[in-house]
Backbone as XML, in Angstrom:
<?xml version="1.0"?>
<chain id="A" units="angstrom">
  <residue number="1" name="MET">
    <atom name="N" x="1.049" y="7.689" z="-19.159"/>
    <atom name="CA" x="0.954" y="6.677" z="-19.957"/>
    <atom name="C" x="0.612" y="5.435" z="-19.819"/>
  </residue>
  <residue number="2" name="ASP">
    <atom name="N" x="-0.588" y="5.307" z="-21.077"/>
    <atom name="CA" x="-1.297" y="3.902" z="-20.987"/>
    <atom name="C" x="-0.364" y="2.730" z="-21.697"/>
  </residue>
  <residue number="3" name="LEU">
    <atom name="N" x="-0.078" y="1.963" z="-21.017"/>
    <atom name="CA" x="0.691" y="1.218" z="-21.273"/>
    <atom name="C" x="0.228" y="-0.097" z="-22.599"/>
  </residue>
  <residue number="4" name="ASN">
    <atom name="N" x="-1.084" y="-0.459" z="-22.101"/>
    <atom name="CA" x="-1.740" y="-1.118" z="-22.852"/>
    <atom name="C" x="-1.890" y="-0.661" z="-24.660"/>
  </residue>
  <residue number="5" name="ARG">
    <atom name="N" x="-1.319" y="0.772" z="-24.582"/>
    <atom name="CA" x="-1.629" y="1.490" z="-26.116"/>
    <atom name="C" x="-0.300" y="0.804" z="-26.588"/>
  </residue>
  <residue number="6" name="LEU">
    <atom name="N" x="1.365" y="0.260" z="-25.767"/>
    <atom name="CA" x="2.411" y="0.265" z="-26.230"/>
    <atom name="C" x="2.735" y="-0.904" z="-27.003"/>
  </residue>
  <residue number="7" name="PRO">
    <atom name="N" x="3.231" y="-1.455" z="-28.333"/>
    <atom name="CA" x="3.519" y="-2.581" z="-28.425"/>
    <atom name="C" x="4.286" y="-3.299" z="-27.623"/>
  </residue>
  <residue number="8" name="ASN">
    <atom name="N" x="4.880" y="-4.824" z="-27.286"/>
    <atom name="CA" x="5.469" y="-5.040" z="-26.796"/>
    <atom name="C" x="6.877" y="-4.891" z="-26.687"/>
  </residue>
  <residue number="9" name="ASP">
    <atom name="N" x="7.249" y="-4.608" z="-27.647"/>
    <atom name="CA" x="8.725" y="-4.463" z="-27.942"/>
    <atom name="C" x="9.136" y="-3.112" z="-27.426"/>
  </residue>
  <residue number="10" name="LYS">
    <atom name="N" x="8.200" y="-2.238" z="-27.317"/>
    <atom name="CA" x="8.391" y="-0.691" z="-26.923"/>
    <atom name="C" x="8.146" y="-0.859" z="-25.489"/>
  </residue>
  <residue number="11" name="LYS">
    <atom name="N" x="7.399" y="-1.525" z="-24.769"/>
    <atom name="CA" x="7.111" y="-2.201" z="-23.452"/>
    <atom name="C" x="8.816" y="-2.348" z="-23.142"/>
  </residue>
  <residue number="12" name="LEU">
    <atom name="N" x="8.984" y="-3.314" z="-23.220"/>
    <atom name="CA" x="10.937" y="-3.867" z="-22.898"/>
    <atom name="C" x="11.287" y="-2.737" z="-22.912"/>
  </residue>
  <residue number="13" name="GLN">
    <atom name="N" x="11.746" y="-1.696" z="-23.639"/>
    <atom name="CA" x="12.638" y="-0.873" z="-24.458"/>
    <atom name="C" x="12.446" y="0.149" z="-23.009"/>
  </residue>
  <residue number="14" name="LEU">
    <atom name="N" x="11.314" y="0.724" z="-22.847"/>
    <atom name="CA" x="10.836" y="1.374" z="-22.224"/>
    <atom name="C" x="11.047" y="1.169" z="-20.246"/>
  </residue>
  <residue number="15" name="CYS">
    <atom name="N" x="10.990" y="-0.506" z="-20.416"/>
    <atom name="CA" x="11.190" y="-1.014" z="-18.916"/>
    <atom name="C" x="13.066" y="-1.348" z="-18.840"/>
  </residue>
  <residue number="16" name="ARG">
    <atom name="N" x="13.468" y="-1.405" z="-19.512"/>
    <atom name="CA" x="15.025" y="-1.677" z="-19.892"/>
    <atom name="C" x="15.666" y="-0.063" z="-19.620"/>
  </residue>
  <residue number="17" name="TRP">
    <atom name="N" x="14.859" y="0.620" z="-20.255"/>
    <atom name="CA" x="15.717" y="2.109" z="-20.103"/>
    <atom name="C" x="15.091" y="2.705" z="-18.721"/>
  </residue>
  <residue number="18" name="TYR">
    <atom name="N" x="13.828" y="2.721" z="-18.023"/>
    <atom name="CA" x="13.657" y="2.871" z="-16.697"/>
    <atom name="C" x="14.804" y="1.721" z="-15.647"/>
  </residue>
  <residue number="19" name="PHE">
    <atom name="N" x="15.122" y="0.986" z="-15.605"/>
    <atom name="CA" x="15.900" y="-0.107" z="-15.125"/>
    <atom name="C" x="17.326" y="0.811" z="-14.807"/>
  </residue>
  <residue number="20" name="LYS">
    <atom name="N" x="17.921" y="1.029" z="-16.235"/>
    <atom name="CA" x="18.988" y="1.558" z="-16.332"/>
    <atom name="C" x="18.980" y="3.257" z="-15.786"/>
  </residue>
  <residue number="21" name="VAL">
    <atom name="N" x="18.265" y="4.224" z="-15.903"/>
    <atom name="CA" x="18.350" y="5.304" z="-15.438"/>
    <atom name="C" x="18.410" y="4.987" z="-13.677"/>
  </residue>
  <residue number="22" name="GLY">
    <atom name="N" x="17.755" y="4.030" z="-13.220"/>
    <atom name="CA" x="17.640" y="3.451" z="-11.619"/>
    <atom name="C" x="19.272" y="3.240" z="-11.370"/>
  </residue>
  <residue number="23" name="CYS">
    <atom name="N" x="19.808" y="2.665" z="-12.309"/>
    <atom name="CA" x="21.180" y="2.262" z="-12.018"/>
    <atom name="C" x="21.888" y="3.763" z="-11.688"/>
  </residue>
  <residue number="24" name="VAL">
    <atom name="N" x="21.401" y="4.399" z="-11.913"/>
    <atom name="CA" x="22.660" y="5.810" z="-11.746"/>
    <atom name="C" x="21.735" y="6.975" z="-10.752"/>
  </residue>
  <residue number="25" name="LEU">
    <atom name="N" x="21.808" y="6.005" z="-9.096"/>
    <atom name="CA" x="21.888" y="6.050" z="-7.795"/>
    <atom name="C" x="20.146" y="7.063" z="-7.942"/>
  </residue>
  <residue number="26" name="LEU">
    <atom name="N" x="19.381" y="6.323" z="-8.556"/>
    <atom name="CA" x="17.914" y="6.981" z="-8.599"/>
    <atom name="C" x="17.094" y="5.438" z="-8.370"/>
  </residue>
  <residue number="27" name="PRO">
    <atom name="N" x="17.355" y="5.206" z="-6.733"/>
    <atom name="CA" x="16.214" y="4.055" z="-6.489"/>
    <atom name="C" x="14.821" y="4.280" z="-6.616"/>
  </residue>
  <residue number="28" name="PHE">
    <atom name="N" x="14.411" y="5.688" z="-6.731"/>
    <atom name="CA" x="13.088" y="5.867" z="-6.790"/>
    <atom name="C" x="12.408" y="5.426" z="-8.333"/>
  </residue>
  <residue number="29" name="VAL">
    <atom name="N" x="13.150" y="5.529" z="-9.088"/>
    <atom name="CA" x="12.739" y="5.248" z="-10.515"/>
    <atom name="C" x="12.890" y="3.722" z="-10.552"/>
  </residue>
  <residue number="30" name="TRP">
    <atom name="N" x="13.881" y="3.085" z="-10.050"/>
    <atom name="CA" x="13.464" y="1.216" z="-9.959"/>
    <atom name="C" x="12.192" y="1.289" z="-9.083"/>
  </residue>
  <residue number="31" name="ALA">
    <atom name="N" x="11.848" y="1.922" z="-8.072"/>
    <atom name="CA" x="10.212" y="1.536" z="-7.705"/>
    <atom name="C" x="9.353" y="1.825" z="-7.918"/>
  </residue>
  <residue number="32" name="VAL">
    <atom name="N" x="9.438" y="2.686" z="-9.286"/>
    <atom name="CA" x="8.445" y="2.903" z="-10.522"/>
    <atom name="C" x="8.258" y="2.135" z="-11.218"/>
  </residue>
  <residue number="33" name="ASN">
    <atom name="N" x="9.535" y="1.256" z="-11.312"/>
    <atom name="CA" x="9.681" y="0.715" z="-12.553"/>
    <atom name="C" x="8.847" y="-0.745" z="-12.419"/>
  </residue>
  <residue number="34" name="ALA">
    <atom name="N" x="9.070" y="-1.274" z="-10.775"/>
    <atom name="CA" x="8.856" y="-2.019" z="-10.621"/>
    <atom name="C" x="7.509" y="-2.001" z="-10.526"/>
  </residue>
  <residue number="35" name="VAL">
    <atom name="N" x="6.931" y="-0.919" z="-9.772"/>
    <atom name="CA" x="5.353" y="-1.078" z="-9.692"/>
    <atom name="C" x="4.210" y="-0.896" z="-11.019"/>
  </residue>
  <residue number="36" name="TRP">
    <atom name="N" x="5.046" y="-0.070" z="-12.031"/>
    <atom name="CA" x="4.317" y="0.238" z="-13.247"/>
    <atom name="C" x="4.182" y="-0.847" z="-14.375"/>
  </residue>
  <residue number="37" name="PHE">
    <atom name="N" x="5.593" y="-1.819" z="-13.915"/>
    <atom name="CA" x="5.723" y="-2.973" z="-15.284"/>
    <atom name="C" x="5.097" y="-4.075" z="-14.405"/>
  </residue>
  <residue number="38" name="PHE">
    <atom name="N" x="4.593" y="-4.140" z="-13.006"/>
    <atom name="CA" x="4.338" y="-5.892" z="-12.507"/>
    <atom name="C" x="3.336" y="-6.644" z="-12.902"/>
  </residue>
  <residue number="39" name="LYS">
    <atom name="N" x="2.318" y="-5.861" z="-13.372"/>
    <atom name="CA" x="1.055" y="-6.011" z="-14.408"/>
    <atom name="C" x="1.663" y="-6.754" z="-15.395"/>
  </residue>
  <residue number="40" name="GLU">
    <atom name="N" x="2.328" y="-6.490" z="-16.422"/>
    <atom name="CA" x="3.081" y="-6.486" z="-17.535"/>
    <atom name="C" x="4.012" y="-8.039" z="-17.522"/>
  </residue>
  <residue number="41" name="ALA">
    <atom name="N" x="4.447" y="-8.176" z="-16.469"/>
    <atom name="CA" x="5.190" y="-9.121" z="-15.691"/>
    <atom name="C" x="4.656" y="-10.249" z="-14.980"/>
  </residue>
  <residue number="42" name="PHE">
    <atom name="N" x="3.895" y="-10.146" z="-14.524"/>
    <atom name="CA" x="3.006" y="-11.578" z="-13.513"/>
    <atom name="C" x="1.954" y="-11.588" z="-13.916"/>
  </residue>
  <residue number="43" name="VAL">
    <atom name="N" x="1.317" y="-10.811" z="-14.451"/>
    <atom name="CA" x="-0.342" y="-10.789" z="-14.792"/>
    <atom name="C" x="-0.479" y="-11.504" z="-15.803"/>
  </residue>
  <residue number="44" name="LYS">
    <atom name="N" x="-0.133" y="-10.163" z="-17.235"/>
    <atom name="CA" x="-0.786" y="-10.385" z="-18.368"/>
    <atom name="C" x="-0.351" y="-12.136" z="-19.271"/>
  </residue>
  <residue number="45" name="PRO">
    <atom name="N" x="-1.212" y="-12.340" z="-20.128"/>
    <atom name="CA" x="-0.719" y="-13.488" z="-20.601"/>
    <atom name="C" x="0.855" y="-13.653" z="-21.636"/>
  </residue>
  <residue number="46" name="PRO">
    <atom name="N" x="1.029" y="-14.724" z="-21.215"/>
    <atom name="CA" x="2.407" y="-14.564" z="-21.811"/>
    <atom name="C" x="2.845" y="-14.350" z="-23.345"/>
  </residue>
  <residue number="47" name="TYR">
    <atom name="N" x="4.200" y="-13.720" z="-23.186"/>
    <atom name="CA" x="4.076" y="-13.387" z="-24.791"/>
    <atom name="C" x="6.133" y="-13.194" z="-24.691"/>
  </residue>
  <residue number="48" name="ASP">
    <atom name="N" x="6.003" y="-13.217" z="-26.143"/>
    <atom name="CA" x="7.758" y="-13.377" z="-25.932"/>
    <atom name="C" x="8.705" y="-11.989" z="-25.229"/>
  </residue>
  <residue number="49" name="GLU">
    <atom name="N" x="8.370" y="-10.768" z="-24.929"/>
    <atom name="CA" x="9.364" y="-9.966" z="-24.353"/>
    <atom name="C" x="8.975" y="-10.222" z="-22.926"/>
  </residue>
  <residue number="50" name="GLN">
    <atom name="N" x="7.782" y="-10.860" z="-22.578"/>
    <atom name="CA" x="7.544" y="-10.547" z="-20.955"/>
    <atom name="C" x="8.537" y="-11.428" z="-20.162"/>
  </residue>
  <residue number="51" name="LYS">
    <atom name="N" x="9.292" y="-12.161" z="-20.350"/>
    <atom name="CA" x="10.482" y="-13.177" z="-19.835"/>
    <atom name="C" x="11.524" y="-11.747" z="-19.588"/>
  </residue>
  <residue number="52" name="GLN">
    <atom name="N" x="11.820" y="-11.340" z="-20.295"/>
    <atom name="CA" x="12.890" y="-9.849" z="-19.682"/>
    <atom name="C" x="12.610" y="-8.633" z="-19.219"/>
  </residue>
  <residue number="53" name="ILE">
    <atom name="N" x="10.961" y="-8.505" z="-19.428"/>
    <atom name="CA" x="10.645" y="-7.721" z="-18.599"/>
    <atom name="C" x="10.050" y="-7.839" z="-17.096"/>
  </residue>
  <residue number="54" name="LYS">
    <atom name="N" x="10.129" y="-9.357" z="-16.753"/>
    <atom name="CA" x="10.236" y="-9.950" z="-15.656"/>
    <atom name="C" x="11.514" y="-9.816" z="-15.029"/>
  </residue>
  <residue number="55" name="LYS">
    <atom name="N" x="12.543" y="-10.348" z="-15.474"/>
    <atom name="CA" x="14.220" y="-9.816" z="-15.152"/>
    <atom name="C" x="14.085" y="-8.189" z="-14.911"/>
  </residue>
  <residue number="56" name="TYR">
    <atom name="N" x="13.804" y="-7.580" z="-15.228"/>
    <atom name="CA" x="14.046" y="-6.332" z="-15.426"/>
    <atom name="C" x="12.946" y="-5.691" z="-14.026"/>
  </residue>
  <residue number="57" name="VAL">
    <atom name="N" x="11.865" y="-6.257" z="-13.703"/>
    <atom name="CA" x="11.153" y="-5.576" z="-12.742"/>
    <atom name="C" x="11.850" y="-5.904" z="-11.401"/>
  </residue>
  <residue number="58" name="ILE">
    <atom name="N" x="11.969" y="-7.863" z="-11.240"/>
    <atom name="CA" x="12.881" y="-8.068" z="-10.319"/>
    <atom name="C" x="14.040" y="-7.660" z="-9.930"/>
  </residue>
  <residue number="59" name="MET">
    <atom name="N" x="14.913" y="-7.545" z="-10.537"/>
    <atom name="CA" x="15.823" y="-6.590" z="-10.206"/>
    <atom name="C" x="15.908" y="-4.928" z="-9.933"/>
  </residue>
  <residue number="60" name="SER">
    <atom name="N" x="14.543" y="-4.237" z="-10.451"/>
    <atom name="CA" x="14.493" y="-3.129" z="-9.788"/>
    <atom name="C" x="13.678" y="-3.184" z="-8.486"/>
  </residue>
  <residue number="61" name="ALA">
    <atom name="N" x="12.812" y="-4.250" z="-8.710"/>
    <atom name="CA" x="12.444" y="-4.075" z="-6.987"/>
    <atom name="C" x="13.538" y="-4.460" z="-6.010"/>
  </residue>
  <residue number="62" name="GLY">
    <atom name="N" x="14.252" y="-5.245" z="-6.661"/>
    <atom name="CA" x="15.582" y="-5.734" z="-5.352"/>
    <atom name="C" x="16.320" y="-4.770" z="-5.394"/>
  </residue>
  <residue number="63" name="GLY">
    <atom name="N" x="16.595" y="-3.704" z="-6.326"/>
    <atom name="CA" x="17.442" y="-2.515" z="-5.931"/>
    <atom name="C" x="16.851" y="-1.498" z="-4.917"/>
  </residue>
  <residue number="64" name="ALA">
    <atom name="N" x="15.569" y="-1.180" z="-5.569"/>
    <atom name="CA" x="14.772" y="-0.211" z="-4.929"/>
    <atom name="C" x="14.679" y="-0.899" z="-3.125"/>
  </residue>
  <residue number="65" name="ALA">
    <atom name="N" x="14.948" y="-2.276" z="-3.094"/>
    <atom name="CA" x="14.366" y="-3.060" z="-1.752"/>
    <atom name="C" x="15.779" y="-2.622" z="-0.825"/>
  </residue>
  <residue number="66" name="VAL">
    <atom name="N" x="16.996" y="-2.810" z="-1.565"/>
    <atom name="CA" x="18.228" y="-2.496" z="-0.815"/>
    <atom name="C" x="18.273" y="-1.406" z="-0.716"/>
  </residue>
  <residue number="67" name="TRP">
    <atom name="N" x="17.890" y="-0.158" z="-1.686"/>
    <atom name="CA" x="18.200" y="1.130" z="-1.344"/>
    <atom name="C" x="17.629" y="1.679" z="0.101"/>
  </residue>
  <residue number="68" name="VAL">
    <atom name="N" x="16.192" y="1.240" z="0.445"/>
    <atom name="CA" x="15.218" y="1.643" z="1.138"/>
    <atom name="C" x="15.931" y="1.024" z="2.466"/>
  </residue>
  <residue number="69" name="CYS">
    <atom name="N" x="16.055" y="-0.607" z="2.658"/>
    <atom name="CA" x="17.293" y="-0.732" z="3.672"/>
    <atom name="C" x="18.247" y="-0.354" z="4.115"/>
  </residue>
  <residue number="70" name="ALA">
    <atom name="N" x="19.455" y="0.180" z="2.711"/>
    <atom name="CA" x="20.609" y="0.840" z="3.363"/>
    <atom name="C" x="19.909" y="2.564" z="3.965"/>
  </residue>
  <residue number="71" name="LEU">
    <atom name="N" x="18.898" y="3.120" z="3.535"/>
    <atom name="CA" x="18.382" y="4.489" z="4.238"/>
    <atom name="C" x="17.918" y="4.860" z="5.420"/>
  </residue>
  <residue number="72" name="ILE">
    <atom name="N" x="17.039" y="3.619" z="5.569"/>
    <atom name="CA" x="16.747" y="3.096" z="7.134"/>
    <atom name="C" x="17.974" y="2.757" z="8.076"/>
  </residue>
  <residue number="73" name="ALA">
    <atom name="N" x="18.693" y="2.139" z="7.644"/>
    <atom name="CA" x="19.905" y="1.696" z="8.571"/>
    <atom name="C" x="20.785" y="3.269" z="8.789"/>
  </residue>
  <residue number="74" name="TRP">
    <atom name="N" x="21.070" y="3.852" z="7.480"/>
    <atom name="CA" x="21.986" y="4.794" z="7.832"/>
    <atom name="C" x="20.811" y="6.162" z="9.318"/>
  </residue>
  <residue number="75" name="ILE">
    <atom name="N" x="19.675" y="5.838" z="8.572"/>
    <atom name="CA" x="18.601" y="7.014" z="9.443"/>
    <atom name="C" x="19.078" y="6.764" z="10.619"/>
  </residue>
  <residue number="76" name="THR">
    <atom name="N" x="18.854" y="5.607" z="10.990"/>
    <atom name="CA" x="19.010" y="4.766" z="12.353"/>
    <atom name="C" x="20.029" y="4.760" z="13.161"/>
  </residue>
  <residue number="77" name="VAL">
    <atom name="N" x="21.215" y="5.055" z="12.750"/>
    <atom name="CA" x="22.535" y="4.973" z="13.189"/>
    <atom name="C" x="22.662" y="6.162" z="13.503"/>
  </residue>
  <residue number="78" name="PHE">
    <atom name="N" x="22.251" y="7.518" z="12.244"/>
    <atom name="CA" x="22.721" y="8.562" z="12.792"/>
    <atom name="C" x="21.516" y="9.176" z="13.681"/>
  </residue>
  <residue number="79" name="GLN">
    <atom name="N" x="20.698" y="8.887" z="14.085"/>
    <atom name="CA" x="19.644" y="9.387" z="14.718"/>
    <atom name="C" x="20.151" y="9.204" z="16.163"/>
  </residue>
  <residue number="80" name="LEU">
    <atom name="N" x="20.639" y="7.872" z="16.295"/>
    <atom name="CA" x="21.291" y="7.384" z="17.424"/>
    <atom name="C" x="22.356" y="7.844" z="17.904"/>
  </residue>
  <residue number="81" name="ASN">
    <atom name="N" x="23.324" y="7.894" z="17.483"/>
    <atom name="CA" x="24.564" y="8.659" z="17.386"/>
    <atom name="C" x="24.936" y="10.013" z="17.338"/>
  </residue>
  <residue number="82" name="ARG">
    <atom name="N" x="24.293" y="10.937" z="16.563"/>
    <atom name="CA" x="24.466" y="12.261" z="16.253"/>
    <atom name="C" x="24.835" y="13.050" z="17.596"/>
  </residue>
  <residue number="83" name="VAL">
    <atom name="N" x="24.377" y="13.132" z="18.414"/>
    <atom name="CA" x="25.291" y="13.459" z="19.617"/>
    <atom name="C" x="26.244" y="13.383" z="19.830"/>
  </residue>
  <residue number="84" name="ALA">
    <atom name="N" x="26.677" y="11.765" z="20.407"/>
    <atom name="CA" x="27.975" y="11.284" z="20.426"/>
    <atom name="C" x="28.982" y="12.032" z="19.743"/>
  </residue>
  <residue number="85" name="TRP">
    <atom name="N" x="28.402" y="11.562" z="18.059"/>
    <atom name="CA" x="29.325" y="12.370" z="17.365"/>
    <atom name="C" x="29.745" y="13.439" z="17.575"/>
  </residue>
  <residue number="86" name="GLY">
    <atom name="N" x="29.621" y="14.663" z="17.769"/>
    <atom name="CA" x="30.045" y="15.899" z="18.340"/>
    <atom name="C" x="30.062" y="16.381" z="17.451"/>
  </residue>
  <residue number="87" name="PRO">
    <atom name="N" x="31.065" y="17.214" z="17.304"/>
    <atom name="CA" x="30.819" y="18.328" z="16.058"/>
    <atom name="C" x="30.882" y="17.522" z="14.486"/>
  </residue>
  <residue number="88" name="ILE">
    <atom name="N" x="31.009" y="16.557" z="14.231"/>
    <atom name="CA" x="31.008" y="15.727" z="12.750"/>
    <atom name="C" x="29.568" y="15.504" z="12.718"/>
  </residue>
  <residue number="89" name="GLY">
    <atom name="N" x="28.966" y="15.308" z="13.449"/>
    <atom name="CA" x="27.004" y="14.792" z="13.213"/>
    <atom name="C" x="26.787" y="16.008" z="13.524"/>
  </residue>
  <residue number="90" name="ASP">
    <atom name="N" x="27.042" y="17.581" z="14.073"/>
    <atom name="CA" x="26.374" y="18.234" z="13.845"/>
    <atom name="C" x="26.758" y="18.916" z="12.235"/>
  </residue>
  <residue number="91" name="SER">
    <atom name="N" x="27.993" y="18.695" z="11.917"/>
    <atom name="CA" x="28.351" y="19.071" z="10.431"/>
    <atom name="C" x="27.352" y="18.402" z="9.380"/>
  </residue>
  <residue number="92" name="LEU">
    <atom name="N" x="26.948" y="17.195" z="9.728"/>
    <atom name="CA" x="26.115" y="16.341" z="8.760"/>
    <atom name="C" x="24.603" y="16.669" z="8.678"/>
  </residue>
  <residue number="93" name="SER">
    <atom name="N" x="24.306" y="17.379" z="9.771"/>
    <atom name="CA" x="22.760" y="17.531" z="9.980"/>
    <atom name="C" x="22.666" y="18.944" z="8.913"/>
  </residue>
  <residue number="94" name="PHE">
    <atom name="N" x="21.236" y="18.799" z="8.530"/>
    <atom name="CA" x="20.836" y="19.825" z="7.738"/>
    <atom name="C" x="20.077" y="20.952" z="9.140"/>
  </residue>
  <residue number="95" name="ILE">
    <atom name="N" x="19.681" y="20.580" z="9.676"/>
    <atom name="CA" x="18.815" y="21.649" z="10.698"/>
    <atom name="C" x="19.627" y="21.017" z="11.983"/>
  </residue>
  <residue number="96" name="VAL">
    <atom name="N" x="20.120" y="21.691" z="12.518"/>
    <atom name="CA" x="21.536" y="21.679" z="14.303"/>
    <atom name="C" x="19.782" y="21.660" z="15.496"/>
  </residue>
  <residue number="97" name="PRO">
    <atom name="N" x="19.287" y="20.277" z="15.966"/>
    <atom name="CA" x="18.139" y="20.667" z="16.746"/>
    <atom name="C" x="19.362" y="21.359" z="18.255"/>
  </residue>
  <residue number="98" name="LEU">
    <atom name="N" x="18.995" y="21.978" z="18.907"/>
    <atom name="CA" x="19.405" y="22.630" z="20.302"/>
    <atom name="C" x="19.766" y="21.177" z="21.582"/>
  </residue>
  <residue number="99" name="GLY">
    <atom name="N" x="20.168" y="21.286" z="21.984"/>
    <atom name="CA" x="20.335" y="20.431" z="23.242"/>
    <atom name="C" x="20.543" y="18.751" z="23.459"/>
  </residue>
  <residue number="100" name="GLN">
    <atom name="N" x="20.054" y="18.085" z="23.522"/>
    <atom name="CA" x="20.140" y="16.664" z="23.621"/>
    <atom name="C" x="18.877" y="15.734" z="24.095"/>
  </residue>
  <residue number="101" name="ALA">
    <atom name="N" x="18.110" y="14.779" z="24.144"/>
    <atom name="CA" x="17.433" y="14.216" z="24.486"/>
    <atom name="C" x="17.627" y="13.607" z="25.692"/>
  </residue>
</chain>
């Protein structure tokens, strides 16, 4: 979709909708929202709805960043402790590697 074809009120409505969808534990949608509307929020000349779009872009980028940090932390903890957790670590694994490093 070309955002340049949409009127400003529809851009705000779409940005708000993507933010709300991201709130349903879909951080990828937040990342898409932040990237897709970045130019609208920070590069384009000012217009009435831009302040609200900027708010949603910042919140989407922040939410996606928090999810990425949490995911990296979980992956690190799990990879370092899977063997030590024994059967619980194995039951959390989709593919159980043989042996230990």
